[in-house]
Each structure stands twice: as C-alpha cells, then as structure tokens.
ZATI-391598 format. One line per field, with one value per atom (N, C-alpha, C, O): residue in three letters; chain; atom name; y, z negated, x. Coordinates in steps of 0.02 Angstrom, whole numbers, plus 50000, padded with zeros to 5 digits. Each point is the difference from the previous one (the first is absolute). Layout:
BEGIN
resn	c(ALA,...)
chain	c(A,...)
name	c(CA,...)
py	c(Y,...)
pz	c(Z,...)
px	c(X,...)
// end
This chain:
BEGIN
resn	c(GLU,GLU,GLU,GLU,SER,SER,SER,SER,CYS,CYS,CYS,CYS,ALA,ALA,ALA,ALA,ALA,ALA,ALA,ALA,ILE,ILE,ILE,ILE,SER,SER,SER,SER,ARG,ARG,ARG,ARG,PRO,PRO,PRO,PRO,LYS,LYS,LYS,LYS,GLY,GLY,GLY,GLY,VAL,VAL,VAL,VAL,MET,MET,MET,MET,LYS,LYS,LYS,LYS,LYS,LYS,LYS,LYS,PRO,PRO,PRO,PRO,ASP,ASP,ASP,ASP,LYS,LYS,LYS,LYS,HIS,HIS,HIS,HIS,CYS,CYS,CYS,CYS,ARG,ARG,ARG,ARG,PRO,PRO,PRO,PRO,THR,THR,THR,THR,ILE,ILE,ILE,ILE,LEU,LEU,LEU,LEU,PHE,PHE,PHE,PHE,PRO,PRO,PRO,PRO,LEU,LEU,LEU,LEU,ARG,ARG,ARG,ARG,GLN,GLN,GLN,GLN,SER,SER,SER,SER,THR,THR,THR,THR,VAL,VAL,VAL,VAL,HIS,HIS,HIS,HIS,THR,THR,THR,THR,SER,SER,SER,SER,PRO,PRO,PRO,PRO,VAL,VAL,VAL,VAL,ARG,ARG,ARG,ARG,LEU,LEU,LEU,LEU,ALA,ALA,ALA,ALA,ILE,ILE,ILE,ILE,PRO,PRO,PRO,PRO,GLU,GLU,GLU,GLU,ASP,ASP,ASP,ASP,ILE,ILE,ILE,ILE,GLU,GLU,GLU,GLU,GLY,GLY,GLY,GLY,TRP,TRP,TRP,TRP,LEU,LEU,LEU,LEU,ALA,ALA,ALA,ALA,LEU,LEU,LEU,LEU,ALA,ALA,ALA,ALA,LYS,LYS,LYS,LYS,GLU,GLU,GLU,GLU,VAL,VAL,VAL,VAL,GLU,GLU,GLU,GLU,HIS,HIS,HIS,HIS,LEU,LEU,LEU,LEU,PHE,PHE,PHE,PHE,GLY,GLY,GLY,GLY,PRO,PRO,PRO,PRO,MET,MET,MET,MET,ALA,ALA,ALA,ALA,GLU,GLU,GLU,GLU,VAL,VAL,VAL,VAL,PRO,PRO,PRO,PRO,GLU,GLU,GLU,GLU,PHE,PHE,PHE,PHE,LYS,LYS,LYS,LYS,ASP,ASP,ASP,ASP,ALA,ALA,ALA,ALA,LEU,LEU,LEU,LEU,ALA,ALA,ALA,ALA,LYS,LYS,LYS,LYS,VAL,VAL,VAL,VAL,ILE,ILE,ILE,ILE,ALA,ALA,ALA,ALA,ASP,ASP,ASP,ASP,LYS,LYS,LYS,LYS,GLN,GLN,GLN,GLN,ALA,ALA,ALA,ALA,PHE,PHE,PHE,PHE,ALA,ALA,ALA,ALA,SER,SER,SER,SER,PRO,PRO,PRO,PRO,ARG,ARG,ARG,ARG,GLY,GLY,GLY,GLY,SER,SER,SER,SER,SER,SER,SER,SER,PRO,PRO,PRO,PRO,LEU,LEU,LEU,LEU,ALA,ALA,ALA,ALA,ASN,ASN,ASN,ASN,SER,SER,SER,SER,ILE,ILE,ILE,ILE,LEU,LEU,LEU,LEU,GLY,GLY,GLY,GLY,GLY,GLY,GLY,GLY,ILE,ILE,ILE,ILE,VAL,VAL,VAL,VAL,VAL,VAL,VAL,VAL,SER,SER,SER,SER,LYS,LYS,LYS,LYS,GLU,GLU,GLU,GLU,THR,THR,THR,THR,ASN,ASN,ASN,ASN,SER,SER,SER,SER,ILE,ILE,ILE,ILE,GLU,GLU,GLU,GLU,TRP,TRP,TRP,TRP,LEU,LEU,LEU,LEU,VAL,VAL,VAL,VAL,VAL,VAL,VAL,VAL,SER,SER,SER,SER,ALA,ALA,ALA,ALA,SER,SER,SER,SER,ALA,ALA,ALA,ALA,ARG,ARG,ARG,ARG,GLY,GLY,GLY,GLY,LEU,LEU,LEU,LEU,GLY,GLY,GLY,GLY,ILE,ILE,ILE,ILE,GLY,GLY,GLY,GLY,GLY,GLY,GLY,GLY,GLN,GLN,GLN,GLN,LEU,LEU,LEU,LEU,LEU,LEU,LEU,LEU,GLU,GLU,GLU,GLU,ALA,ALA,ALA,ALA,ALA,ALA,ALA,ALA,LEU,LEU,LEU,LEU,ASN,ASN,ASN,ASN,ARG,ARG,ARG,ARG,LEU,LEU,LEU,LEU,ASP,ASP,ASP,ASP,SER,SER,SER,SER,ALA,ALA,ALA,ALA,ARG,ARG,ARG,ARG,PRO,PRO,PRO,PRO,ILE,ILE,ILE,ILE,ALA,ALA,ALA,ALA,VAL,VAL,VAL,VAL,GLN,GLN,GLN,GLN,THR,THR,THR,THR,PHE,PHE,PHE,PHE,ALA,ALA,ALA,ALA,PRO,PRO,PRO,PRO,SER,SER,SER,SER,VAL,VAL,VAL,VAL,PRO,PRO,PRO,PRO,GLU,GLU,GLU,GLU,GLY,GLY,GLY,GLY,LEU,LEU,LEU,LEU,ALA,ALA,ALA,ALA,ALA,ALA,ALA,ALA,ARG,ARG,ARG,ARG,ARG,ARG,ARG,ARG,LEU,LEU,LEU,LEU,TYR,TYR,TYR,TYR,GLN,GLN,GLN,GLN,LYS,LYS,LYS,LYS,PHE,PHE,PHE,PHE,GLY,GLY,GLY,GLY,PHE,PHE,PHE,PHE,GLU,GLU,GLU,GLU,ASP,ASP,ASP,ASP,ARG,ARG,ARG,ARG,GLU,GLU,GLU,GLU,ASN,ASN,ASN,ASN,MET,MET,MET,MET,GLY,GLY,GLY,GLY,LEU,LEU,LEU,LEU,ASN,ASN,ASN,ASN,PRO,PRO,PRO,PRO,ALA,ALA,ALA,ALA,GLY,GLY,GLY,GLY,ILE,ILE,ILE,ILE,ASP,ASP,ASP,ASP,THR,THR,THR,THR,VAL,VAL,VAL,VAL,LEU,LEU,LEU,LEU,MET,MET,MET,MET,VAL,VAL,VAL,VAL,LYS,LYS,LYS,LYS,SER,SER,SER,SER,PRO,PRO,PRO,PRO,CYS,CYS,CYS,CYS,SER,SER,SER,SER,GLN,GLN,GLN,GLN,VAL,VAL,VAL,VAL,GLY,GLY,GLY,GLY)
chain	c(A,A,A,A,A,A,A,A,A,A,A,A,A,A,A,A,A,A,A,A,A,A,A,A,A,A,A,A,A,A,A,A,A,A,A,A,A,A,A,A,A,A,A,A,A,A,A,A,A,A,A,A,A,A,A,A,A,A,A,A,A,A,A,A,A,A,A,A,A,A,A,A,A,A,A,A,A,A,A,A,A,A,A,A,A,A,A,A,A,A,A,A,A,A,A,A,A,A,A,A,A,A,A,A,A,A,A,A,A,A,A,A,A,A,A,A,A,A,A,A,A,A,A,A,A,A,A,A,A,A,A,A,A,A,A,A,A,A,A,A,A,A,A,A,A,A,A,A,A,A,A,A,A,A,A,A,A,A,A,A,A,A,A,A,A,A,A,A,A,A,A,A,A,A,A,A,A,A,A,A,A,A,A,A,A,A,A,A,A,A,A,A,A,A,A,A,A,A,A,A,A,A,A,A,A,A,A,A,A,A,A,A,A,A,A,A,A,A,A,A,A,A,A,A,A,A,A,A,A,A,A,A,A,A,A,A,A,A,A,A,A,A,A,A,A,A,A,A,A,A,A,A,A,A,A,A,A,A,A,A,A,A,A,A,A,A,A,A,A,A,A,A,A,A,A,A,A,A,A,A,A,A,A,A,A,A,A,A,A,A,A,A,A,A,A,A,A,A,A,A,A,A,A,A,A,A,A,A,A,A,A,A,A,A,A,A,A,A,A,A,A,A,A,A,A,A,A,A,A,A,A,A,A,A,A,A,A,A,A,A,A,A,A,A,A,A,A,A,A,A,A,A,A,A,A,A,A,A,A,A,A,A,A,A,A,A,A,A,A,A,A,A,A,A,A,A,A,A,A,A,A,A,A,A,A,A,A,A,A,A,A,A,A,A,A,A,A,A,A,A,A,A,A,A,A,A,A,A,A,A,A,A,A,A,A,A,A,A,A,A,A,A,A,A,A,A,A,A,A,A,A,A,A,A,A,A,A,A,A,A,A,A,A,A,A,A,A,A,A,A,A,A,A,A,A,A,A,A,A,A,A,A,A,A,A,A,A,A,A,A,A,A,A,A,A,A,A,A,A,A,A,A,A,A,A,A,A,A,A,A,A,A,A,A,A,A,A,A,A,A,A,A,A,A,A,A,A,A,A,A,A,A,A,A,A,A,A,A,A,A,A,A,A,A,A,A,A,A,A,A,A,A,A,A,A,A,A,A,A,A,A,A,A,A,A,A,A,A,A,A,A,A,A,A,A,A,A,A,A,A,A,A,A,A,A,A,A,A,A,A,A,A,A,A,A,A,A,A,A,A,A,A,A,A,A,A,A,A,A,A,A,A,A,A,A,A,A,A,A,A,A,A,A,A,A,A,A,A,A,A,A,A,A,A,A,A,A,A,A,A,A,A,A,A,A,A,A,A,A,A,A,A,A,A,A,A,A,A,A,A,A,A,A,A,A,A,A,A,A,A,A,A,A,A,A,A,A,A,A,A,A,A,A,A,A,A,A,A,A,A,A,A,A,A,A,A,A,A,A,A,A,A,A,A,A,A,A,A,A,A,A,A,A,A,A,A,A,A,A,A,A,A,A,A,A,A,A,A,A,A,A,A,A,A,A,A,A,A,A,A,A,A,A,A,A,A,A,A,A,A,A,A,A,A,A,A,A,A,A,A,A,A,A,A,A,A,A,A,A,A,A,A,A,A,A,A,A,A,A,A,A,A,A,A,A,A,A,A)
name	c(N,CA,C,O,N,CA,C,O,N,CA,C,O,N,CA,C,O,N,CA,C,O,N,CA,C,O,N,CA,C,O,N,CA,C,O,N,CA,C,O,N,CA,C,O,N,CA,C,O,N,CA,C,O,N,CA,C,O,N,CA,C,O,N,CA,C,O,N,CA,C,O,N,CA,C,O,N,CA,C,O,N,CA,C,O,N,CA,C,O,N,CA,C,O,N,CA,C,O,N,CA,C,O,N,CA,C,O,N,CA,C,O,N,CA,C,O,N,CA,C,O,N,CA,C,O,N,CA,C,O,N,CA,C,O,N,CA,C,O,N,CA,C,O,N,CA,C,O,N,CA,C,O,N,CA,C,O,N,CA,C,O,N,CA,C,O,N,CA,C,O,N,CA,C,O,N,CA,C,O,N,CA,C,O,N,CA,C,O,N,CA,C,O,N,CA,C,O,N,CA,C,O,N,CA,C,O,N,CA,C,O,N,CA,C,O,N,CA,C,O,N,CA,C,O,N,CA,C,O,N,CA,C,O,N,CA,C,O,N,CA,C,O,N,CA,C,O,N,CA,C,O,N,CA,C,O,N,CA,C,O,N,CA,C,O,N,CA,C,O,N,CA,C,O,N,CA,C,O,N,CA,C,O,N,CA,C,O,N,CA,C,O,N,CA,C,O,N,CA,C,O,N,CA,C,O,N,CA,C,O,N,CA,C,O,N,CA,C,O,N,CA,C,O,N,CA,C,O,N,CA,C,O,N,CA,C,O,N,CA,C,O,N,CA,C,O,N,CA,C,O,N,CA,C,O,N,CA,C,O,N,CA,C,O,N,CA,C,O,N,CA,C,O,N,CA,C,O,N,CA,C,O,N,CA,C,O,N,CA,C,O,N,CA,C,O,N,CA,C,O,N,CA,C,O,N,CA,C,O,N,CA,C,O,N,CA,C,O,N,CA,C,O,N,CA,C,O,N,CA,C,O,N,CA,C,O,N,CA,C,O,N,CA,C,O,N,CA,C,O,N,CA,C,O,N,CA,C,O,N,CA,C,O,N,CA,C,O,N,CA,C,O,N,CA,C,O,N,CA,C,O,N,CA,C,O,N,CA,C,O,N,CA,C,O,N,CA,C,O,N,CA,C,O,N,CA,C,O,N,CA,C,O,N,CA,C,O,N,CA,C,O,N,CA,C,O,N,CA,C,O,N,CA,C,O,N,CA,C,O,N,CA,C,O,N,CA,C,O,N,CA,C,O,N,CA,C,O,N,CA,C,O,N,CA,C,O,N,CA,C,O,N,CA,C,O,N,CA,C,O,N,CA,C,O,N,CA,C,O,N,CA,C,O,N,CA,C,O,N,CA,C,O,N,CA,C,O,N,CA,C,O,N,CA,C,O,N,CA,C,O,N,CA,C,O,N,CA,C,O,N,CA,C,O,N,CA,C,O,N,CA,C,O,N,CA,C,O,N,CA,C,O,N,CA,C,O,N,CA,C,O,N,CA,C,O,N,CA,C,O,N,CA,C,O,N,CA,C,O,N,CA,C,O,N,CA,C,O,N,CA,C,O,N,CA,C,O,N,CA,C,O,N,CA,C,O,N,CA,C,O,N,CA,C,O,N,CA,C,O,N,CA,C,O,N,CA,C,O,N,CA,C,O,N,CA,C,O,N,CA,C,O,N,CA,C,O,N,CA,C,O,N,CA,C,O,N,CA,C,O,N,CA,C,O,N,CA,C,O,N,CA,C,O,N,CA,C,O,N,CA,C,O,N,CA,C,O,N,CA,C,O,N,CA,C,O,N,CA,C,O,N,CA,C,O,N,CA,C,O,N,CA,C,O,N,CA,C,O,N,CA,C,O,N,CA,C,O,N,CA,C,O,N,CA,C,O,N,CA,C,O,N,CA,C,O,N,CA,C,O,N,CA,C,O,N,CA,C,O,N,CA,C,O)
py	c(49498,50064,50002,49951,50101,50009,50024,50033,49950,50024,50075,50032,49997,50072,50033,49994,50039,50028,50072,50042,49973,50069,50033,50060,49902,50031,50005,50025,49954,50004,50072,50039,49979,50068,50016,49955,50109,50024,49967,49999,49974,49971,49931,49972,49999,49933,49948,50006,49945,49948,49935,49982,49982,49935,49952,50001,49957,49952,49951,49976,50009,49954,49929,49982,49977,49929,49964,50033,49902,49963,50009,49983,50042,50006,50072,50011,50037,50069,50046,50005,50030,50047,50061,50017,50016,50057,50057,50010,50025,50056,50062,50000,50052,50063,50048,50011,50017,50047,50070,50011,50035,50069,50041,50009,50016,50037,50065,50030,49992,50065,50055,49989,50071,50058,50003,49990,50025,50001,50046,49984,50071,50048,49973,50028,49918,49975,49934,49973,50000,49934,50008,50041,49919,49998,49967,49948,50081,49974,49967,49971,50031,49964,49926,49975,49989,49929,49961,50016,49933,49953,49954,49978,50007,49957,49953,50009,49940,49957,50043,50045,49940,50036,49981,49945,50102,49990,50012,50034,49939,50008,50073,50014,50032,50071,50028,50055,49908,50022,49987,50026,49935,49978,50058,49997,50056,50058,50030,50021,49982,50024,49956,50024,49910,49952,50011,49999,50010,50010,50065,50003,50049,50062,49988,50026,49936,49983,49959,50011,49942,49959,50043,49988,50063,50045,50036,50011,50007,50035,49957,50027,49908,49957,49953,49955,50053,49955,50002,49949,50107,50003,49953,49983,49996,49955,49928,49954,50035,49933,49974,49940,50104,49980,50019,50024,49966,50019,49965,49940,50100,49972,50035,49966,50099,50037,49989,49999,49994,49992,49927,49986,49968,49929,49970,49997,49979,49974,49944,49995,49962,49945,50025,49969,50087,50029,50024,49987,50049,50024,49941,50003,49944,49941,49967,49981,50013,49970,50043,49973,50092,50045,49992,49998,49998,49989,49934,49996,49953,49935,50002,49974,50056,50002,50043,49986,50065,50041,49958,50000,49964,49958,49944,49981,49994,49946,50026,49961,50104,50031,49988,49984,50025,49991,50066,50001,50055,50066,50049,49999,50044,50053,50067,50005,50046,50067,50051,49990,50064,50057,50057,50029,49986,50050,50071,50017,50023,50071,50038,49989,50055,50040,49964,49945,50086,49974,49945,49963,50031,49950,49932,49993,49956,49934,49968,49948,50081,49972,50038,49987,50059,50039,49954,49952,50063,49957,50022,49968,50084,50022,49975,50016,49945,49971,50024,50016,49986,50022,49941,50010,49930,49942,49937,50000,49945,49936,49943,50008,49935,49940,49940,49996,49958,49938,49942,49998,49954,49941,49937,50002,49944,49934,49955,49983,49997,49953,49932,49963,50020,49935,49992,49949,50102,49997,50034,50000,50029,50035,50054,50003,50039,50050,50068,50005,50045,50067,50006,49991,50023,50001,50070,50006,50045,50068,50050,49996,50050,50055,50064,50006,50042,50063,50057,49996,50058,50061,50058,50004,50040,50057,50042,50008,50018,50042,50058,50022,50004,50058,49981,50045,49891,49978,49961,49974,50022,49962,50037,50062,49900,50029,50014,50028,49953,50014,49938,50004,49941,49939,49954,49949,50069,49960,49931,49950,50046,49935,49953,49941,50084,49959,49977,49943,50102,49981,49946,49953,50054,49951,49933,49947,50055,49939,49965,49938,50100,49970,49964,49944,50087,49969,49935,49950,50053,49940,49944,49942,50074,49949,49969,49941,50099,49974,49952,49958,50049,49957,49934,49949,50054,49941,49957,50020,49920,49951,50010,49982,50046,50015,49937,50004,49939,49937,49970,49950,50081,49979,50058,50058,49928,50055,50044,49975,50090,50048,50031,50024,49975,50022,50062,50013,50024,50056,50007,49996,50015,50016,50076,50032,49996,50072,50020,49959,50104,50027,49973,49989,50001,49980,50059,50058,49929,50055,50052,50057,49925,50047,50049,50042,49953,50043,50058,49990,50071,50057,50013,50018,49974,50013,49952,50013,49931,49949,49999,49957,50090,49998,50010,49967,50077,50011,49937,49981,49986,49938,49947,49964,50030,49950,50013,49954,50110,50017,49981,49975,50038,49983,49924,49978,49984,49927,49976,49957,50071,49981,50017,49962,50095,50022,49949,49992,49974,49949,49930,49951,50043,49935,49962,49942,50087,49966,50003,50050,49898,49996,49975,49961,50062,49977,49925,49974,49991,49928,49981,49962,50066,49982,50052,50038,49964,50044,49974,49940,50104,49980,50026,49991,50042,50024,50065,50036,49978,50063,49994,49949,50104,50002,50025,50015,49989,50023,50069,50016,50026,50066,49998,50052,49889,49993,50018,50016,49982,50019,49937,49954,50045,49942,49990,50048,49890,49985,49942,49962,50034,49946,49973,50033,49908,49972,50014,49982,50051,50011,49955,49991,49981,49954,50019,50018,49979,50009,49930,49963,50019,49934,49989,50047,49890,49985,50021,49999,50019,50018,49945,49979,49998,49950,50036,50057,49908,50029,49995,49948,50106,50001,49986,50024,49935,49989,49933,49982)
pz	c(49841,49969,49977,49970,50044,49981,49928,49975,49992,49932,49998,49950,50104,50002,50007,50051,49897,49997,50024,49970,50083,50022,50019,49992,50031,50021,49944,50011,49930,49943,49976,50009,49960,49973,49948,49970,50021,49954,49931,49969,50007,49934,49993,49945,50109,49996,50003,50039,49918,49996,50026,49984,50056,50024,49941,49959,50038,49946,50006,50055,49889,50004,50010,49978,50055,50002,49983,49987,50014,49976,50047,49980,50081,50047,50013,50032,49945,50020,49941,49972,50009,49945,50025,50059,49898,50022,50025,49974,50075,50027,49996,50024,49945,49996,50048,49995,50050,50048,49985,49992,50003,49985,50064,50024,50003,50062,49990,49946,50108,50000,50003,50019,49963,50009,50073,50045,49967,50068,50045,50059,49916,50043,50025,50047,49923,50021,50037,50018,49992,50032,50076,50030,50001,50072,50030,49976,50076,50027,50068,50023,50010,50064,49986,49952,50090,49988,50012,50045,49914,50013,50055,49998,50049,50056,50016,49977,50063,50025,50039,50037,49954,50037,50074,50017,50025,50073,50027,49968,50091,50028,50004,49993,50019,50004,49933,49999,49947,49934,49987,49952,50091,49983,49986,49953,50086,49987,49931,49965,50016,49933,49946,49949,50061,49952,49994,49944,50112,49998,49964,49965,50044,49963,49924,49961,50020,49928,49976,49944,50097,49981,49986,49952,50090,49990,49932,49967,50014,49936,49940,49950,50056,49941,50005,49959,50092,50008,49939,49985,49981,49941,49944,49955,50049,49951,50023,49959,50108,50026,50042,50012,50011,50045,50071,50014,50032,50070,50032,49992,50045,50034,50068,50051,49949,50058,50062,50056,49936,50058,50013,50042,49922,50007,50049,49986,50073,50050,49974,50019,49938,49973,49957,49998,49969,49960,50045,49987,50067,50047,50032,50008,50009,50030,49950,50018,49919,49948,49989,49989,50012,49992,50057,49988,50073,50057,49993,50017,49957,49992,49948,50012,49929,49949,50022,49981,50058,50027,50049,49997,50048,50048,49965,50023,49922,49962,49951,49962,50040,49955,49926,49960,50024,49932,49971,49949,50083,49977,50002,50046,49904,49996,49997,49974,50052,50000,49977,50008,49963,49982,50047,49990,50061,50049,49971,49955,50072,49982,50039,50060,49907,50034,50012,49974,50064,50009,50052,50000,50044,50052,49974,49977,50025,49977,50046,49983,50076,50047,50000,50042,49911,49998,49991,49962,50072,49993,49942,49987,49979,49940,49940,49993,49965,49944,49933,49994,49957,49932,49959,49952,50065,49963,50036,50046,49931,50030,49952,49951,50063,49960,50047,50047,49939,50039,49953,49944,50080,49961,50037,50061,49903,50030,49975,49941,50105,49981,49984,49958,50077,49990,49928,49969,50006,49931,49950,49940,50084,49957,49959,49939,50098,49966,50035,50059,49904,50027,50016,49956,50107,50022,49996,49989,50020,49998,49992,50036,49918,49990,50001,49965,50076,50004,50009,50039,49924,50006,50007,49963,50085,50011,49936,49964,50024,49940,50000,49946,50112,50004,49984,49991,50006,49990,49935,49988,49971,49937,49952,49999,49962,49952,50029,49965,50097,50032,50001,50026,49946,50000,50059,50006,50037,50060,49983,50029,49923,49980,49976,50018,49943,49976,50056,50001,50048,50057,50042,50022,49988,50039,49963,50030,49904,49961,50000,50003,49992,50002,50067,50001,50054,50066,50004,50027,49946,50001,49959,50022,49918,49957,50031,49991,50046,50034,50056,50019,50009,50054,49972,50034,49904,49971,49962,49990,49991,49967,49924,49967,50005,49927,49958,49939,50092,49962,49989,49965,50066,49991,49969,50006,49961,49975,50058,50055,49933,50049,49971,49944,50096,49975,50037,50057,49909,50031,49965,49939,50100,49971,49999,50052,49888,49993,49950,49978,50007,49956,49929,49975,49993,49930,49957,50022,49916,49956,49987,49982,50026,49987,50057,49994,50061,50059,50000,50015,49967,49996,50064,49998,50060,50064,50014,50044,49920,50013,49950,50004,49949,49948,50027,49976,50073,50028,50035,49993,50045,50034,49949,50008,49940,49947,49967,49988,49996,49969,50046,49977,50088,50048,50000,49995,50010,50000,49934,50000,49944,49935,49997,49972,50056,50000,50037,49984,50065,50038,49972,50031,49909,49967,50009,49979,50052,50009,49935,49964,50022,49941,50020,50047,49917,50013,49988,49950,50095,49992,49993,49956,50089,49996,50032,50044,49934,50028,50068,50008,50042,50068,50022,50057,49898,50017,50039,50000,50034,50037,50071,50033,49990,50070,50043,49973,50094,50042,49985,50019,49946,49980,49933,49975,49994,49935,49942,49946,50063,49948,49970,50036,49898,49963,50014,50000,50013,50017,49957,49970,50029,49965,50045,50048,49936,50033,49955,49941,50087,49964,50033,50061,49897,50026,49972,49942,50102,49981,49996,50049,49892,49990,50043,50018,49999,50041,49965,49938,50102,49975,50020,50058,49896,50019,50040,49986,50062,50042,49964,49972,50028,49967,50053,50056,49925,50045,50029,50040)
px	c(49179,50014,50072,50024,50010,50070,50005,49954,50101,50011,50010,49986,50040,50011,49931,49968,50012,49933,49999,49966,50069,50009,49934,49993,49958,49937,49949,49945,50072,49954,49996,50047,49897,49993,50054,50029,49982,50052,49994,49946,50110,50004,49970,50000,49975,49971,50055,50047,49947,50051,49971,49943,50095,49979,50000,50045,49903,49997,50058,50014,50020,50055,49974,49946,50095,49985,50065,50051,49948,50059,50061,50055,49934,50056,50021,50052,49911,50014,49990,49946,50108,49992,49962,50006,49956,49961,50045,50055,49921,50037,49956,49944,50082,49964,50034,50061,49902,50028,49975,49940,50106,49982,50007,50056,49889,50005,50038,50000,50031,50035,49948,49943,50077,49956,49979,50040,49896,49974,50040,50008,50017,50035,50067,50028,49997,50065,49997,50052,49889,49995,50003,49965,50077,50009,49938,49978,49994,49937,50006,49950,50107,50006,49997,50029,49934,49992,50065,50039,49971,50054,49974,49943,50100,49980,50057,50057,49928,50053,50050,49980,50083,50052,49995,49979,50040,49999,50070,50040,49975,50068,50022,50060,49894,50018,50025,50028,49961,50023,50074,50028,50005,50069,50046,50039,49958,50045,49985,50046,49891,49982,50027,50024,49972,50029,50075,50027,50007,50073,50018,50051,49908,50012,49993,50040,49909,49992,50060,50025,49998,50058,50061,50037,49974,50057,49995,50050,49888,49990,50021,50023,49970,50010,50060,50008,50034,50057,50046,50032,49973,50043,49975,50037,49900,49971,49996,49997,50003,49991,50057,50005,50038,50054,49983,49944,50103,49990,49940,49990,49970,49942,49989,49999,49993,49976,50043,49974,50091,50045,50018,50043,49926,50015,49949,49941,50083,49954,49955,49941,50085,49960,49942,49947,50063,49947,49943,49942,50077,49949,49963,49939,50097,49969,49952,49944,50077,49958,49938,49945,50063,49944,49950,49939,50085,49956,49962,49941,50093,49967,49945,49946,50067,49948,49940,49943,50071,49945,49959,49938,50095,49965,49961,49946,50081,49967,49947,49972,50015,49950,50016,49956,50108,50023,50025,50035,49948,50023,49942,49958,50040,49949,50034,50056,49911,50029,49948,49940,50085,49959,50022,50053,49906,50021,50001,49961,50082,50005,49947,49992,49971,49951,49935,49989,49968,49932,49995,49951,50097,49996,50022,50057,49899,50020,50051,50028,49985,50048,50067,50043,49965,50062,50059,49996,50060,50059,50043,50051,49931,50035,49960,49941,50091,49964,50027,50060,49896,50019,50025,50037,49942,50021,49981,49960,50070,49985,50014,50036,49934,50011,50001,49960,50085,50007,49987,50025,49935,49985,50022,50012,49994,50010,49945,49996,49960,49946,50030,49974,50080,50033,50025,49988,50047,50027,49954,50015,49929,49953,50036,49995,50040,50041,49998,49981,50038,50009,50074,50043,49972,50069,50032,50060,49898,50028,49943,49950,50057,49953,50041,50050,49929,50036,49950,49953,50058,49961,50049,50049,49938,50043,50005,49951,50109,50010,49951,49978,50004,49955,49928,49958,50026,49931,49990,49946,50106,49993,49954,49999,49964,49954,49931,49958,50029,49936,49954,49945,50078,49959,50012,49967,50080,50012,50027,49979,50067,50027,49945,50001,49953,49945,49954,49977,50010,49958,50034,49968,50098,50036,50003,49991,50021,50003,49932,49997,49950,49933,49989,49974,50045,49992,50041,49977,50084,50042,49970,49998,49978,49972,49937,49987,49975,49941,50019,49960,50100,50024,50029,50001,50024,50032,49950,49943,50078,49957,50002,50049,49898,49998,49994,50008,49979,49996,50070,50008,50042,50070,50039,49979,50077,50041,50023,50015,49988,50025,50063,50000,50054,50065,50025,49980,50063,50035,50067,50004,50049,50065,50004,49994,50017,50001,50055,50039,49962,50051,49995,49945,50112,50002,49979,50002,49976,49978,50054,49984,50079,50055,50014,50044,49919,50012,49950,49941,50081,49954,49962,49941,50092,49967,49943,49958,50040,49949,49943,49956,50044,49948,49930,49954,50037,49933,49975,49941,50102,49981,49982,49951,50088,49987,49932,49961,50025,49936,49942,49949,50059,49948,49988,49943,50109,49992,49968,49956,50066,49971,49926,49961,50021,49930,49956,49941,50087,49964,50010,49980,50050,50004,50065,50004,50046,50064,50040,49997,50041,50043,50068,50007,50045,50068,50005,49973,50061,50010,50073,50019,50024,50070,50044,49978,50085,50049,50020,50012,49991,50017,50068,50020,50016,50067,49997,49950,50105,50007,49974,50008,49959,49978,50058,50053,49939,50055,50027,50056,49905,50025,50035,50021,49984,50033,49956,50025,49909,49952,49969,49981,50015,49974,49926,49961,50019,49930,49973,50038,49896,49966,49944,49979,49999,49941,49941,49999,49950,49937,49948,50000,49955,49950,49931,49993,49958,49930,49971,50000,49975,49973,49938,49965,50021,49941,49935,49995,49957,49933,49953,50000,49960,49950,49946,49983,49990,49947,49933,49983,49980,49935,49947,50004,49945,49945,50003,49957)
// end
C-alpha cells in the first residue's frame, strides 16, 4: 500500500506509522476533476511532450529544441518510465495535458508538467499518484522542484506536500536561473 491515499474516501487519513507521516488528501470539486485516465506514455506522445516543454521552458530552461532532450524523452517512454494524461476522450491521442517522468534507478520524479490550460483539474495529482505507484515506497522518493520563494512553483510545491514530500536541501539554480530545492517523501513501511 502506498502512503499516498488518493483512492481513500473523502477526508480519510492514512494511519501514521514510524516511517510515514499521515497524508490527508482533499478531493477537488467533482465538476473540475479531469477524468481521462493517466496511462504510460507512448512514442506518439513525443510531440505533445515537446509542446508542453515549450510552455514551461521559461521555468526549466531550453528543452523542446534540444535534440538530447527529445532523445532522452524517447528513451524514458521506451523504458516505461513516463506517464501521460491524454487530451480528449481518446487514450491514444498524441496531444497530452500533462506528463510525469520517473527514475526507478534513483527512485525519483524527474519531471512533472501540466499544460497551463489544464491546471487546477487534478491532472497533476493523478500523474503523481501514477508515478508514486511505479516507485518503491519503502525507499525515500525525491524530486527537485521550485524553492518556496518562487511564486510560479507554489502549486507544484503544494501538490508534493499533499503527497507527503518535505524540503530537504537547497539545490541552487536550475538552467533557467530559478532557485530549486530537493523535496523527499520518507519511506513507508509495508503493511501486511
């Protein structure tokens, strides 16, 4: 069982144990929740990922026009280390609303992105839940994200905190010159 209690009924809190602080998840209003399923990313999604990258380059640095970025994206998709939230009703649509990349090797979240037009619909939480289910909850899970002083990163920080991540250390400036921190979700003991 994962510490992220996203599937628990409204207001239910996971019992704390010595390795995992309790997490209370507050569902969004039903009318605003995105209902397309999060799925493993597929090669046909790459153009959608690159469009998302263009939207957020001012926060992360150059990506969409960098050949190494596209190659790395193709590799994580082939390695089943990326999840996507497709736009519209077709789960195979190449236009995506958001995506998340994980590293099973480092047990970390490498990149989370949601289109500006789709923020506030619950997509980030759905993607993060899929990522956490892919990673090893018995080990610390890390993510480098925006520092508390970065207004553009407050929503991402709140999302990570909602899932039990806490600031651990300053990581300096990212390629876009934005201050970042390492957030870590403590290991959860396995029940049963």
